[in-house]
Backbone of each chain as nested JSON, in Angstrom:
{
  "chains": [
    {"id": "A", "residues": [
      {"number": 1, "name": "UNK", "atoms": {"N": [0.804, -1.159, -0.038], "CA": [-0.198, 0.147, 0.049], "C": [0.864, 1.191, 0.087]}},
      {"number": 2, "name": "UNK", "atoms": {"N": [0.417, 2.32, -0.809], "CA": [0.856, 3.587, -0.906], "C": [0.971, 4.31, 0.678]}},
      {"number": 3, "name": "UNK", "atoms": {"N": [1.768, 5.168, 0.929], "CA": [1.734, 6.181, 1.835], "C": [1.042, 7.522, 1.798]}},
      {"number": 4, "name": "UNK", "atoms": {"N": [0.757, 8.042, 2.636], "CA": [-0.32, 9.125, 2.63], "C": [0.303, 10.524, 1.419]}},
      {"number": 5, "name": "UNK", "atoms": {"N": [1.234, 10.362, 1.666], "CA": [2.292, 11.81, 0.689], "C": [2.3, 11.229, -0.51]}},
      {"number": 6, "name": "UNK", "atoms": {"N": [2.502, 9.772, -1.079], "CA": [2.499, 9.282, -1.958], "C": [1.485, 9.59, -2.966]}},
      {"number": 7, "name": "UNK", "atoms": {"N": [0.313, 9.157, -2.126], "CA": [-1.202, 9.73, -2.896], "C": [-1.152, 10.696, -3.312]}},
      {"number": 8, "name": "UNK", "atoms": {"N": [-0.832, 11.718, -2.034], "CA": [-1.279, 13.119, -2.216], "C": [-0.753, 13.596, -3.658]}},
      {"number": 9, "name": "UNK", "atoms": {"N": [1.055, 13.111, -3.352], "CA": [1.54, 13.888, -4.84], "C": [0.853, 13.299, -5.915]}},
      {"number": 10, "name": "UNK", "atoms": {"N": [0.608, 12.166, -5.949], "CA": [-0.026, 11.447, -7.208], "C": [-1.275, 11.934, -7.711]}},
      {"number": 11, "name": "UNK", "atoms": {"N": [-2.204, 12.334, -6.802], "CA": [-3.113, 13.312, -7.035], "C": [-2.941, 14.519, -7.566]}},
      {"number": 12, "name": "UNK", "atoms": {"N": [-1.803, 15.084, -7.257], "CA": [-1.573, 16.628, -7.533], "C": [-0.965, 16.326, -9.015]}},
      {"number": 13, "name": "UNK", "atoms": {"N": [-0.619, 15.022, -9.3], "CA": [-0.3, 14.573, -10.737], "C": [-1.233, 15.225, -11.784]}},
      {"number": 14, "name": "UNK", "atoms": {"N": [-2.662, 14.669, -11.241], "CA": [-4.03, 14.886, -12.201], "C": [-3.92, 16.179, -12.663]}},
      {"number": 15, "name": "UNK", "atoms": {"N": [-3.553, 17.03, -12.264], "CA": [-3.808, 18.473, -12.826], "C": [-2.658, 18.859, -14.003]}},
      {"number": 16, "name": "UNK", "atoms": {"N": [-1.473, 18.417, -14.12], "CA": [-0.608, 18.422, -15.214], "C": [-1.425, 17.69, -16.367]}},
      {"number": 17, "name": "UNK", "atoms": {"N": [-1.535, 16.393, -15.894], "CA": [-2.166, 15.541, -16.726], "C": [-3.338, 16.259, -17.375]}},
      {"number": 18, "name": "UNK", "atoms": {"N": [-4.176, 16.771, -17.204], "CA": [-5.457, 17.36, -17.606], "C": [-4.745, 18.239, -18.588]}},
      {"number": 19, "name": "UNK", "atoms": {"N": [-3.628, 19.035, -18.028], "CA": [-3.232, 19.975, -19.022], "C": [-2.395, 19.321, -20.543]}},
      {"number": 20, "name": "UNK", "atoms": {"N": [-1.718, 18.343, -19.995], "CA": [-1.036, 17.38, -21.101], "C": [-2.074, 17.037, -22.099]}},
      {"number": 21, "name": "UNK", "atoms": {"N": [-3.534, 16.606, -21.572], "CA": [-4.234, 16.092, -22.396], "C": [-5.181, 17.298, -23.264]}},
      {"number": 22, "name": "UNK", "atoms": {"N": [-5.226, 18.441, -22.65], "CA": [-6.095, 19.38, -23.598], "C": [-5.062, 20.505, -23.474]}},
      {"number": 23, "name": "UNK", "atoms": {"N": [-4.027, 20.686, -23.825], "CA": [-3.083, 21.93, -23.815], "C": [-3.383, 22.271, -25.197]}},
      {"number": 24, "name": "UNK", "atoms": {"N": [-3.818, 23.602, -25.321], "CA": [-4.067, 24.224, -26.729], "C": [-2.796, 24.021, -27.534]}},
      {"number": 25, "name": "UNK", "atoms": {"N": [-1.64, 24.303, -26.782], "CA": [-0.544, 24.305, -27.724], "C": [0.483, 23.381, -27.51]}},
      {"number": 26, "name": "UNK", "atoms": {"N": [1.185, 22.974, -28.532], "CA": [2.469, 21.975, -28.257], "C": [3.25, 22.434, -26.764]}},
      {"number": 27, "name": "UNK", "atoms": {"N": [3.311, 23.547, -26.615], "CA": [4.697, 23.828, -25.567], "C": [3.807, 23.589, -24.208]}},
      {"number": 28, "name": "UNK", "atoms": {"N": [2.314, 23.691, -24.471], "CA": [1.621, 23.645, -23.051], "C": [1.771, 22.05, -22.86]}},
      {"number": 29, "name": "UNK", "atoms": {"N": [1.475, 21.222, -23.827], "CA": [1.736, 19.61, -23.537], "C": [3.141, 19.226, -23.03]}},
      {"number": 30, "name": "UNK", "atoms": {"N": [4.423, 19.733, -23.367], "CA": [5.543, 19.665, -22.988], "C": [5.727, 20.034, -21.634]}},
      {"number": 31, "name": "UNK", "atoms": {"N": [5.328, 20.892, -21.414], "CA": [5.355, 21.482, -19.739], "C": [4.597, 20.815, -19.143]}},
      {"number": 32, "name": "UNK", "atoms": {"N": [3.618, 20.056, -19.138], "CA": [2.549, 19.585, -18.835], "C": [3.48, 17.87, -18.543]}},
      {"number": 33, "name": "UNK", "atoms": {"N": [3.823, 17.229, -19.723], "CA": [4.774, 16.258, -19.426], "C": [5.726, 16.271, -18.277]}},
      {"number": 34, "name": "UNK", "atoms": {"N": [6.657, 17.551, -18.366], "CA": [7.589, 18.059, -17.723], "C": [7.051, 17.792, -15.904]}},
      {"number": 35, "name": "UNK", "atoms": {"N": [6.112, 18.334, -15.795], "CA": [5.297, 18.581, -14.594], "C": [5.013, 17.316, -14.047]}},
      {"number": 36, "name": "UNK", "atoms": {"N": [4.141, 16.589, -14.922], "CA": [3.914, 15.177, -14.556], "C": [5.031, 14.365, -14.089]}},
      {"number": 37, "name": "UNK", "atoms": {"N": [6.163, 14.271, -14.823], "CA": [7.256, 13.535, -14.461], "C": [7.995, 14.025, -13.097]}},
      {"number": 38, "name": "UNK", "atoms": {"N": [8.121, 15.347, -12.594], "CA": [8.383, 15.791, -11.387], "C": [7.447, 15.183, -10.512]}},
      {"number": 39, "name": "UNK", "atoms": {"N": [6.55, 15.222, -10.651], "CA": [5.597, 14.837, -9.398], "C": [5.551, 12.876, -9.418]}},
      {"number": 40, "name": "UNK", "atoms": {"N": [5.764, 12.411, -10.475], "CA": [5.91, 10.867, -10.191], "C": [7.091, 10.646, -9.854]}},
      {"number": 41, "name": "UNK", "atoms": {"N": [8.123, 11.291, -10.045], "CA": [9.463, 10.959, -9.539], "C": [9.527, 11.008, -7.916]}},
      {"number": 42, "name": "UNK", "atoms": {"N": [8.469, 12.3, -7.7], "CA": [8.642, 12.695, -5.991], "C": [7.77, 11.664, -5.4]}},
      {"number": 43, "name": "UNK", "atoms": {"N": [6.746, 11.184, -6.117], "CA": [5.87, 10.303, -5.465], "C": [6.8, 8.663, -5.373]}},
      {"number": 44, "name": "UNK", "atoms": {"N": [7.516, 8.573, -6.489], "CA": [8.55, 7.091, -5.972], "C": [9.463, 7.494, -4.909]}},
      {"number": 45, "name": "UNK", "atoms": {"N": [10.043, 8.601, -5.046], "CA": [11.165, 8.942, -3.502], "C": [10.05, 8.689, -2.454]}},
      {"number": 46, "name": "UNK", "atoms": {"N": [8.916, 9.321, -2.269], "CA": [8.301, 9.401, -0.932], "C": [8.225, 7.81, -0.756]}},
      {"number": 47, "name": "UNK", "atoms": {"N": [7.679, 7.242, -1.702], "CA": [7.614, 5.5, -1.712], "C": [8.619, 5.018, -0.91]}},
      {"number": 48, "name": "UNK", "atoms": {"N": [9.578, 5.568, -1.729], "CA": [11.302, 4.716, -1.035], "C": [11.299, 5.168, -0.084]}},
      {"number": 49, "name": "UNK", "atoms": {"N": [11.195, 5.8, 0.735], "CA": [11.794, 6.623, 2.111], "C": [10.757, 5.915, 2.999]}},
      {"number": 50, "name": "UNK", "atoms": {"N": [9.37, 6.207, 2.707], "CA": [8.311, 5.886, 3.425], "C": [7.704, 4.529, 3.76]}},
      {"number": 51, "name": "UNK", "atoms": {"N": [7.579, 3.76, 2.441], "CA": [7.292, 2.521, 2.379], "C": [8.163, 1.674, 2.659]}},
      {"number": 52, "name": "UNK", "atoms": {"N": [9.668, 2.024, 2.921], "CA": [11.01, 0.88, 3.205], "C": [11.114, 0.485, 1.74]}},
      {"number": 53, "name": "UNK", "atoms": {"N": [10.992, 0.6, 0.648], "CA": [11.248, -0.097, -0.484], "C": [12.153, 0.735, -1.073]}},
      {"number": 54, "name": "UNK", "atoms": {"N": [13.865, 0.612, -0.888], "CA": [14.521, 1.885, -0.843], "C": [15.119, 1.622, -2.453]}},
      {"number": 55, "name": "UNK", "atoms": {"N": [14.802, 0.462, -3.138], "CA": [15.424, 0.65, -4.389], "C": [14.383, 1.453, -5.2]}},
      {"number": 56, "name": "UNK", "atoms": {"N": [12.943, 2.012, -4.851], "CA": [12.217, 2.785, -5.797], "C": [13.352, 4.345, -5.739]}},
      {"number": 57, "name": "UNK", "atoms": {"N": [14.053, 4.874, -4.776], "CA": [14.967, 5.755, -4.931], "C": [15.691, 5.901, -5.958]}},
      {"number": 58, "name": "UNK", "atoms": {"N": [16.311, 4.701, -6.427], "CA": [16.977, 4.734, -7.521], "C": [16.238, 4.757, -8.7]}},
      {"number": 59, "name": "UNK", "atoms": {"N": [15.096, 4.26, -8.61], "CA": [14.098, 4.43, -9.911], "C": [13.493, 5.659, -9.936]}},
      {"number": 60, "name": "UNK", "atoms": {"N": [13.64, 6.544, -8.946], "CA": [13.131, 7.853, -9.166], "C": [14.35, 8.962, -9.549]}},
      {"number": 61, "name": "UNK", "atoms": {"N": [15.262, 8.48, -9.334], "CA": [16.345, 9.049, -9.701], "C": [16.782, 9.001, -11.432]}},
      {"number": 62, "name": "UNK", "atoms": {"N": [16.483, 7.911, -11.888], "CA": [16.55, 7.547, -13.384], "C": [15.251, 8.344, -14.182]}},
      {"number": 63, "name": "UNK", "atoms": {"N": [14.032, 8.182, -13.396], "CA": [12.869, 8.73, -13.951], "C": [13.191, 10.319, -13.97]}},
      {"number": 64, "name": "UNK", "atoms": {"N": [13.801, 10.656, -13.073], "CA": [13.596, 12.377, -13.145], "C": [14.749, 12.662, -14.222]}},
      {"number": 65, "name": "UNK", "atoms": {"N": [15.958, 12.039, -14.126], "CA": [16.882, 11.993, -15.322], "C": [16.293, 12.025, -16.866]}},
      {"number": 66, "name": "UNK", "atoms": {"N": [15.472, 11.087, -16.577], "CA": [15.288, 11.022, -18.261], "C": [14.028, 11.79, -18.721]}},
      {"number": 67, "name": "UNK", "atoms": {"N": [12.95, 11.996, -17.509], "CA": [11.914, 12.889, -17.653], "C": [12.437, 14.451, -18.468]}},
      {"number": 68, "name": "UNK", "atoms": {"N": [13.45, 15.237, -17.684], "CA": [14.162, 16.119, -18.008], "C": [14.816, 16.097, -19.419]}},
      {"number": 69, "name": "UNK", "atoms": {"N": [15.335, 14.757, -19.574], "CA": [16.033, 14.761, -20.884], "C": [14.955, 14.865, -22.025]}},
      {"number": 70, "name": "UNK", "atoms": {"N": [13.624, 14.521, -21.823], "CA": [12.808, 14.228, -22.998], "C": [12.294, 15.49, -22.92]}},
      {"number": 71, "name": "UNK", "atoms": {"N": [11.885, 16.083, -21.926], "CA": [11.424, 17.705, -22.123], "C": [12.435, 18.56, -22.879]}},
      {"number": 72, "name": "UNK", "atoms": {"N": [13.274, 18.314, -22.46], "CA": [14.575, 19.421, -23.178], "C": [14.582, 18.928, -24.52]}},
      {"number": 73, "name": "UNK", "atoms": {"N": [14.703, 17.509, -24.948], "CA": [14.55, 17.209, -26.256], "C": [13.402, 17.769, -27.095]}},
      {"number": 74, "name": "UNK", "atoms": {"N": [12.251, 17.267, -26.679], "CA": [11.02, 17.981, -27.043], "C": [10.898, 19.052, -27.683]}},
      {"number": 75, "name": "UNK", "atoms": {"N": [11.429, 20.065, -26.349], "CA": [11.342, 21.672, -26.727], "C": [12.526, 21.982, -28.02]}},
      {"number": 76, "name": "UNK", "atoms": {"N": [13.487, 21.135, -27.811], "CA": [14.34, 21.631, -29.062], "C": [13.849, 21.177, -30.09]}},
      {"number": 77, "name": "UNK", "atoms": {"N": [13.423, 20.221, -30.385], "CA": [12.869, 19.547, -31.647], "C": [11.868, 20.557, -32.123]}},
      {"number": 78, "name": "UNK", "atoms": {"N": [10.92, 20.934, -31.386], "CA": [9.716, 21.878, -31.698], "C": [10.051, 23.232, -31.838]}},
      {"number": 79, "name": "UNK", "atoms": {"N": [11.265, 23.337, -31.274], "CA": [12.132, 24.65, -31.473], "C": [12.407, 24.799, -33.055]}},
      {"number": 80, "name": "UNK", "atoms": {"N": [12.838, 23.55, -33.485], "CA": [13.621, 23.617, -35.039], "C": [12.682, 22.978, -35.92]}},
      {"number": 81, "name": "UNK", "atoms": {"N": [12.01, 21.944, -35.535], "CA": [11.363, 21.098, -36.732], "C": [10.084, 21.742, -36.93]}},
      {"number": 82, "name": "UNK", "atoms": {"N": [9.325, 21.022, -37.859], "CA": [8.269, 21.685, -38.542], "C": [6.972, 20.906, -37.869]}},
      {"number": 83, "name": "UNK", "atoms": {"N": [6.274, 21.916, -37.626], "CA": [5.104, 21.37, -36.774], "C": [4.042, 22.804, -36.851]}}
    ]},
    {"id": "B", "residues": [
      {"number": 1, "name": "UNK", "atoms": {"N": [11.809, 16.664, 15.193], "CA": [12.287, 16.331, 13.764], "C": [11.325, 15.833, 12.964]}},
      {"number": 2, "name": "UNK", "atoms": {"N": [10.581, 14.746, 13.486], "CA": [9.266, 14.259, 12.669], "C": [8.433, 15.124, 12.077]}},
      {"number": 3, "name": "UNK", "atoms": {"N": [7.94, 16.067, 13.254], "CA": [7.299, 17.234, 13.122], "C": [7.08, 18.528, 11.973]}},
      {"number": 4, "name": "UNK", "atoms": {"N": [8.816, 18.444, 11.975], "CA": [9.768, 19.741, 11.169], "C": [9.572, 18.919, 9.574]}},
      {"number": 5, "name": "UNK", "atoms": {"N": [9.75, 17.589, 9.678], "CA": [9.615, 16.642, 8.112], "C": [8.278, 16.727, 7.804]}},
      {"number": 6, "name": "UNK", "atoms": {"N": [7.48, 16.88, 8.6], "CA": [5.962, 16.224, 7.995], "C": [5.616, 17.665, 7.515]}},
      {"number": 7, "name": "UNK", "atoms": {"N": [5.716, 18.811, 8.443], "CA": [5.474, 20.317, 8.167], "C": [5.854, 20.532, 6.75]}},
      {"number": 8, "name": "UNK", "atoms": {"N": [7.144, 19.899, 6.483], "CA": [7.892, 20.566, 4.923], "C": [7.049, 19.664, 3.996]}},
      {"number": 9, "name": "UNK", "atoms": {"N": [6.946, 18.428, 4.407], "CA": [6.293, 17.643, 3.067], "C": [4.783, 18.246, 2.696]}},
      {"number": 10, "name": "UNK", "atoms": {"N": [4.201, 18.482, 4.01], "CA": [2.883, 19.151, 3.691], "C": [2.947, 20.368, 2.735]}},
      {"number": 11, "name": "UNK", "atoms": {"N": [4.017, 21.592, 3.08], "CA": [4.256, 22.544, 2.255], "C": [4.577, 22.17, 0.988]}},
      {"number": 12, "name": "UNK", "atoms": {"N": [5.3, 21.214, 0.81], "CA": [5.927, 20.677, -0.781], "C": [4.573, 20.47, -1.347]}},
      {"number": 13, "name": "UNK", "atoms": {"N": [3.606, 19.518, -0.909], "CA": [2.643, 18.831, -1.425], "C": [1.401, 20.129, -1.886]}},
      {"number": 14, "name": "UNK", "atoms": {"N": [1.389, 21.139, -0.908], "CA": [0.641, 22.151, -1.092], "C": [1.028, 22.873, -2.397]}},
      {"number": 15, "name": "UNK", "atoms": {"N": [2.59, 23.191, -2.507], "CA": [3.181, 23.79, -3.544], "C": [2.682, 23.225, -4.599]}},
      {"number": 16, "name": "UNK", "atoms": {"N": [2.739, 22.04, -4.66], "CA": [2.66, 21.124, -5.877], "C": [1.17, 21.302, -6.424]}},
      {"number": 17, "name": "UNK", "atoms": {"N": [0.381, 21.269, -5.436], "CA": [-1.262, 21.591, -5.838], "C": [-1.343, 22.835, -6.417]}},
      {"number": 18, "name": "UNK", "atoms": {"N": [-0.959, 24.096, -5.752], "CA": [-1.05, 25.336, -6.439], "C": [-0.397, 25.687, -7.376]}},
      {"number": 19, "name": "UNK", "atoms": {"N": [0.503, 25.278, -7.84], "CA": [1.162, 24.833, -9.204], "C": [0.424, 24.376, -10.097]}},
      {"number": 20, "name": "UNK", "atoms": {"N": [0.21, 23.431, -9.801], "CA": [-0.975, 22.559, -10.748], "C": [-2.257, 23.143, -10.898]}},
      {"number": 21, "name": "UNK", "atoms": {"N": [-2.488, 23.846, -10.169], "CA": [-3.996, 24.765, -10.17], "C": [-3.761, 25.866, -11.211]}},
      {"number": 22, "name": "UNK", "atoms": {"N": [-2.716, 26.53, -10.676], "CA": [-2.196, 27.7, -11.616], "C": [-1.824, 27.33, -13.069]}},
      {"number": 23, "name": "UNK", "atoms": {"N": [-1.373, 26.008, -13.451], "CA": [-0.94, 25.527, -14.797], "C": [-2.085, 25.161, -15.263]}},
      {"number": 24, "name": "UNK", "atoms": {"N": [-3.237, 24.773, -14.536], "CA": [-4.464, 24.783, -15.224], "C": [-5.143, 26.207, -15.233]}},
      {"number": 25, "name": "UNK", "atoms": {"N": [-5.15, 27.163, -14.983], "CA": [-6.204, 28.244, -14.681], "C": [-5.556, 29.055, -15.75]}},
      {"number": 26, "name": "UNK", "atoms": {"N": [-4.322, 29.423, -15.707], "CA": [-3.923, 30.769, -16.193], "C": [-4.145, 30.595, -17.645]}},
      {"number": 27, "name": "UNK", "atoms": {"N": [-4.376, 32.044, -18.386], "CA": [-4.472, 32.188, -19.684], "C": [-3.769, 31.844, -20.89]}},
      {"number": 28, "name": "UNK", "atoms": {"N": [-2.539, 32.378, -20.663], "CA": [-1.622, 31.973, -21.906], "C": [-0.435, 31.229, -21.527]}},
      {"number": 29, "name": "UNK", "atoms": {"N": [0.277, 30.737, -22.507], "CA": [1.473, 29.39, -22.275], "C": [2.491, 30.047, -21.199]}},
      {"number": 30, "name": "UNK", "atoms": {"N": [2.777, 31.468, -21.218], "CA": [3.819, 31.87, -20.618], "C": [3.443, 32.005, -19.11]}},
      {"number": 31, "name": "UNK", "atoms": {"N": [2.128, 32.484, -18.744], "CA": [1.701, 32.549, -17.385], "C": [1.727, 31.076, -16.82]}},
      {"number": 32, "name": "UNK", "atoms": {"N": [1.377, 30.148, -17.99], "CA": [1.115, 28.784, -17.106], "C": [2.512, 28.0, -16.972]}},
      {"number": 33, "name": "UNK", "atoms": {"N": [3.218, 28.278, -17.916], "CA": [4.844, 27.77, -17.598], "C": [5.589, 28.377, -16.326]}},
      {"number": 34, "name": "UNK", "atoms": {"N": [5.145, 29.615, -16.308], "CA": [5.365, 30.374, -14.721], "C": [5.03, 29.949, -13.574]}},
      {"number": 35, "name": "UNK", "atoms": {"N": [3.74, 29.662, -13.492], "CA": [3.261, 28.69, -12.236], "C": [3.546, 27.704, -12.244]}},
      {"number": 36, "name": "UNK", "atoms": {"N": [3.808, 26.498, -13.479], "CA": [4.229, 25.158, -13.643], "C": [5.867, 25.226, -12.739]}},
      {"number": 37, "name": "UNK", "atoms": {"N": [6.617, 26.119, -13.198], "CA": [8.102, 25.943, -12.912], "C": [8.15, 26.297, -11.558]}},
      {"number": 38, "name": "UNK", "atoms": {"N": [7.649, 27.583, -10.867], "CA": [7.938, 27.854, -9.539], "C": [7.146, 27.046, -8.46]}},
      {"number": 39, "name": "UNK", "atoms": {"N": [5.965, 26.437, -8.907], "CA": [5.641, 25.443, -8.306], "C": [6.393, 24.34, -8.293]}},
      {"number": 40, "name": "UNK", "atoms": {"N": [6.496, 23.845, -9.386], "CA": [7.787, 22.356, -9.258], "C": [8.644, 22.273, -8.665]}},
      {"number": 41, "name": "UNK", "atoms": {"N": [9.444, 23.649, -8.737], "CA": [10.817, 23.566, -8.171], "C": [10.88, 24.018, -6.819]}},
      {"number": 42, "name": "UNK", "atoms": {"N": [10.028, 24.84, -6.147], "CA": [9.376, 24.928, -4.819], "C": [9.148, 23.811, -4.145]}},
      {"number": 43, "name": "UNK", "atoms": {"N": [8.051, 23.41, -4.556], "CA": [7.377, 22.446, -4.29], "C": [8.448, 20.917, -4.145]}},
      {"number": 44, "name": "UNK", "atoms": {"N": [8.834, 20.701, -5.112], "CA": [9.781, 19.401, -5.103], "C": [11.036, 19.641, -4.086]}},
      {"number": 45, "name": "UNK", "atoms": {"N": [11.398, 20.614, -4.237], "CA": [12.653, 20.877, -2.765], "C": [12.28, 20.586, -1.613]}},
      {"number": 46, "name": "UNK", "atoms": {"N": [11.153, 21.212, -1.378], "CA": [10.602, 21.15, 0.299], "C": [10.51, 19.924, 0.483]}},
      {"number": 47, "name": "UNK", "atoms": {"N": [9.645, 19.385, -0.266], "CA": [9.239, 18.03, -0.251], "C": [10.692, 17.126, -0.041]}},
      {"number": 48, "name": "UNK", "atoms": {"N": [11.517, 17.115, -1.097], "CA": [12.522, 15.915, -0.717], "C": [13.554, 16.523, 0.887]}},
      {"number": 49, "name": "UNK", "atoms": {"N": [13.27, 18.112, 0.925], "CA": [13.952, 18.34, 2.155], "C": [13.277, 17.487, 3.496]}},
      {"number": 50, "name": "UNK", "atoms": {"N": [12.096, 17.353, 3.647], "CA": [11.319, 16.857, 4.512], "C": [11.556, 15.321, 4.289]}},
      {"number": 51, "name": "UNK", "atoms": {"N": [11.621, 14.614, 3.106], "CA": [11.965, 13.266, 3.244], "C": [13.438, 12.956, 3.725]}},
      {"number": 52, "name": "UNK", "atoms": {"N": [14.46, 13.788, 3.359], "CA": [15.693, 13.754, 3.749], "C": [15.774, 13.821, 5.234]}},
      {"number": 53, "name": "UNK", "atoms": {"N": [15.158, 14.717, 5.933], "CA": [15.065, 14.569, 7.328], "C": [14.351, 13.254, 7.799]}},
      {"number": 54, "name": "UNK", "atoms": {"N": [13.266, 12.72, 7.242], "CA": [13.087, 11.578, 7.627], "C": [14.059, 10.111, 7.76]}},
      {"number": 55, "name": "UNK", "atoms": {"N": [15.001, 10.533, 6.578], "CA": [15.407, 8.922, 6.029], "C": [16.815, 9.126, 6.918]}},
      {"number": 56, "name": "UNK", "atoms": {"N": [17.297, 9.781, 7.51], "CA": [18.489, 9.346, 8.461], "C": [19.682, 9.264, 7.594]}},
      {"number": 57, "name": "UNK", "atoms": {"N": [20.702, 9.237, 8.322], "CA": [22.091, 9.005, 7.601], "C": [22.394, 7.618, 6.807]}},
      {"number": 58, "name": "UNK", "atoms": {"N": [22.567, 7.85, 5.737], "CA": [22.802, 6.299, 4.987], "C": [22.834, 7.179, 3.396]}},
      {"number": 59, "name": "UNK", "atoms": {"N": [22.792, 5.966, 2.598], "CA": [23.006, 6.432, 1.178], "C": [21.535, 6.925, 0.678]}},
      {"number": 60, "name": "UNK", "atoms": {"N": [20.53, 6.595, 1.37], "CA": [19.249, 7.112, 0.866], "C": [19.329, 8.795, 1.085]}},
      {"number": 61, "name": "UNK", "atoms": {"N": [19.974, 9.162, 1.746], "CA": [20.042, 10.853, 2.069], "C": [20.866, 11.262, 1.077]}},
      {"number": 62, "name": "UNK", "atoms": {"N": [22.136, 10.516, 0.339], "CA": [22.949, 10.923, -0.865], "C": [21.792, 11.275, -1.814]}},
      {"number": 63, "name": "UNK", "atoms": {"N": [21.507, 10.087, -2.121], "CA": [20.164, 9.793, -3.253], "C": [19.032, 10.895, -3.07]}},
      {"number": 64, "name": "UNK", "atoms": {"N": [18.488, 11.197, -1.895], "CA": [17.601, 12.311, -2.198], "C": [18.447, 13.733, -2.267]}},
      {"number": 65, "name": "UNK", "atoms": {"N": [19.687, 14.056, -2.126], "CA": [20.322, 14.976, -1.885], "C": [20.764, 15.056, -3.582]}},
      {"number": 66, "name": "UNK", "atoms": {"N": [21.205, 14.12, -4.383], "CA": [21.242, 14.017, -5.641], "C": [19.774, 14.834, -6.172]}},
      {"number": 67, "name": "UNK", "atoms": {"N": [18.931, 13.968, -5.748], "CA": [17.259, 14.178, -6.441], "C": [17.063, 15.58, -6.24]}},
      {"number": 68, "name": "UNK", "atoms": {"N": [17.25, 16.151, -4.903], "CA": [17.12, 17.692, -4.93], "C": [17.873, 18.419, -5.621]}},
      {"number": 69, "name": "UNK", "atoms": {"N": [19.388, 18.221, -5.741], "CA": [19.975, 19.246, -6.593], "C": [19.492, 19.163, -7.992]}},
      {"number": 70, "name": "UNK", "atoms": {"N": [19.197, 17.545, -8.41], "CA": [18.756, 17.946, -9.813], "C": [17.476, 18.542, -10.332]}},
      {"number": 71, "name": "UNK", "atoms": {"N": [16.437, 18.506, -9.022], "CA": [15.132, 19.142, -9.712], "C": [15.699, 20.622, -9.512]}},
      {"number": 72, "name": "UNK", "atoms": {"N": [16.372, 20.999, -8.75], "CA": [16.762, 22.603, -8.383], "C": [17.622, 23.2, -9.545]}},
      {"number": 73, "name": "UNK", "atoms": {"N": [18.241, 22.168, -10.368], "CA": [18.898, 22.82, -11.475], "C": [18.282, 22.599, -12.478]}},
      {"number": 74, "name": "UNK", "atoms": {"N": [17.517, 21.281, -12.848], "CA": [17.171, 21.004, -14.268], "C": [15.565, 21.661, -14.267]}},
      {"number": 75, "name": "UNK", "atoms": {"N": [14.674, 22.054, -13.375], "CA": [13.439, 22.514, -13.351], "C": [13.518, 23.618, -14.327]}},
      {"number": 76, "name": "UNK", "atoms": {"N": [14.228, 25.102, -13.818], "CA": [14.745, 26.292, -14.678], "C": [14.854, 25.734, -16.16]}},
      {"number": 77, "name": "UNK", "atoms": {"N": [15.884, 24.856, -16.094], "CA": [16.259, 24.595, -17.482], "C": [15.47, 24.071, -18.504]}},
      {"number": 78, "name": "UNK", "atoms": {"N": [14.638, 23.396, -17.926], "CA": [13.471, 22.737, -18.819], "C": [12.422, 23.883, -18.763]}},
      {"number": 79, "name": "UNK", "atoms": {"N": [12.118, 24.636, -17.849], "CA": [11.202, 25.962, -18.378], "C": [11.687, 26.736, -19.108]}},
      {"number": 80, "name": "UNK", "atoms": {"N": [12.686, 27.045, -19.02], "CA": [13.596, 27.828, -20.479], "C": [13.52, 27.359, -21.392]}},
      {"number": 81, "name": "UNK", "atoms": {"N": [13.832, 26.078, -21.742], "CA": [14.071, 25.552, -23.028], "C": [12.386, 25.762, -23.663]}},
      {"number": 82, "name": "UNK", "atoms": {"N": [11.358, 25.337, -22.754], "CA": [9.812, 25.592, -23.214], "C": [9.784, 26.819, -23.791]}},
      {"number": 83, "name": "UNK", "atoms": {"N": [9.863, 27.787, -23.07], "CA": [9.759, 28.993, -23.075], "C": [10.339, 29.687, -24.248]}},
      {"number": 84, "name": "UNK", "atoms": {"N": [11.681, 29.481, -24.573], "CA": [12.268, 29.965, -25.819], "C": [11.752, 28.868, -27.127]}},
      {"number": 85, "name": "UNK", "atoms": {"N": [11.313, 27.956, -26.986], "CA": [11.065, 27.448, -28.298], "C": [9.472, 27.777, -28.453]}},
      {"number": 86, "name": "UNK", "atoms": {"N": [8.841, 28.165, -27.437], "CA": [7.517, 28.596, -27.638], "C": [7.596, 30.455, -28.316]}},
      {"number": 87, "name": "UNK", "atoms": {"N": [8.682, 30.734, -27.75], "CA": [8.723, 32.262, -28.33], "C": [9.176, 32.24, -29.566]}},
      {"number": 88, "name": "UNK", "atoms": {"N": [10.128, 31.291, -29.78], "CA": [10.737, 31.431, -31.359], "C": [10.055, 31.007, -32.616]}},
      {"number": 89, "name": "UNK", "atoms": {"N": [9.146, 30.135, -31.97], "CA": [7.787, 29.324, -33.271], "C": [6.895, 30.235, -33.426]}},
      {"number": 90, "name": "UNK", "atoms": {"N": [5.931, 30.469, -32.541], "CA": [4.652, 31.095, -33.105], "C": [3.749, 31.421, -31.603]}},
      {"number": 91, "name": "UNK", "atoms": {"N": [4.69, 31.878, -30.74], "CA": [3.576, 32.333, -29.819], "C": [4.418, 33.7, -29.152]}},
      {"number": 92, "name": "UNK", "atoms": {"N": [4.252, 34.639, -29.788], "CA": [4.702, 35.693, -29.17], "C": [3.844, 36.284, -27.864]}},
      {"number": 93, "name": "UNK", "atoms": {"N": [4.457, 36.856, -26.763], "CA": [3.625, 36.991, -25.541], "C": [2.962, 38.514, -25.934]}},
      {"number": 94, "name": "UNK", "atoms": {"N": [1.45, 38.057, -25.366], "CA": [0.325, 38.893, -25.642], "C": [0.969, 40.275, -24.468]}},
      {"number": 95, "name": "UNK", "atoms": {"N": [0.667, 41.522, -25.112], "CA": [1.007, 42.693, -23.927], "C": [-0.265, 42.435, -22.705]}},
      {"number": 96, "name": "UNK", "atoms": {"N": [0.282, 42.623, -21.568], "CA": [-1.097, 42.554, -20.613], "C": [-1.879, 41.281, -20.479]}},
      {"number": 97, "name": "UNK", "atoms": {"N": [-1.559, 40.477, -21.486], "CA": [-2.109, 39.15, -21.225], "C": [-1.854, 38.154, -20.006]}}
    ]}
  ]
}
């Protein structure tokens, strides 16, 4: 079972998910994906510390790195590419 | 110590919620980026500070510190990249919007 803080942070991830779903522009969607990644990594870290599953901390670190990389790559691609 | 950690984590969760609400409610993409960037960095940093108060001395503290520094530096970088792309492509900021 998840702790209260993990559930709360995951519940706050619903807000950028809505923005990712119906963001009017491409940039809103990229920002929503970035925000969602931050919240998911925080929920993973909270589960790793409070739930005693310490492996999830490394998962959170890798997830945060890959999420940041994806957001910056999408932003650079949209800045240069044709859409 | 535990009360301080809980207070910091509650503050971080509230900041995450407020940033998400601003991200949904604001009108143009730059205001939304500002709400999302500030809420994410502040919320993530105080949440991780509270978690590291809970974790005690060990390698978990090191991983949490790395994660906090990562969020502190990559959040503004990602926000800047998105705002620069939006500015260069097709969304000039509105006056007074």
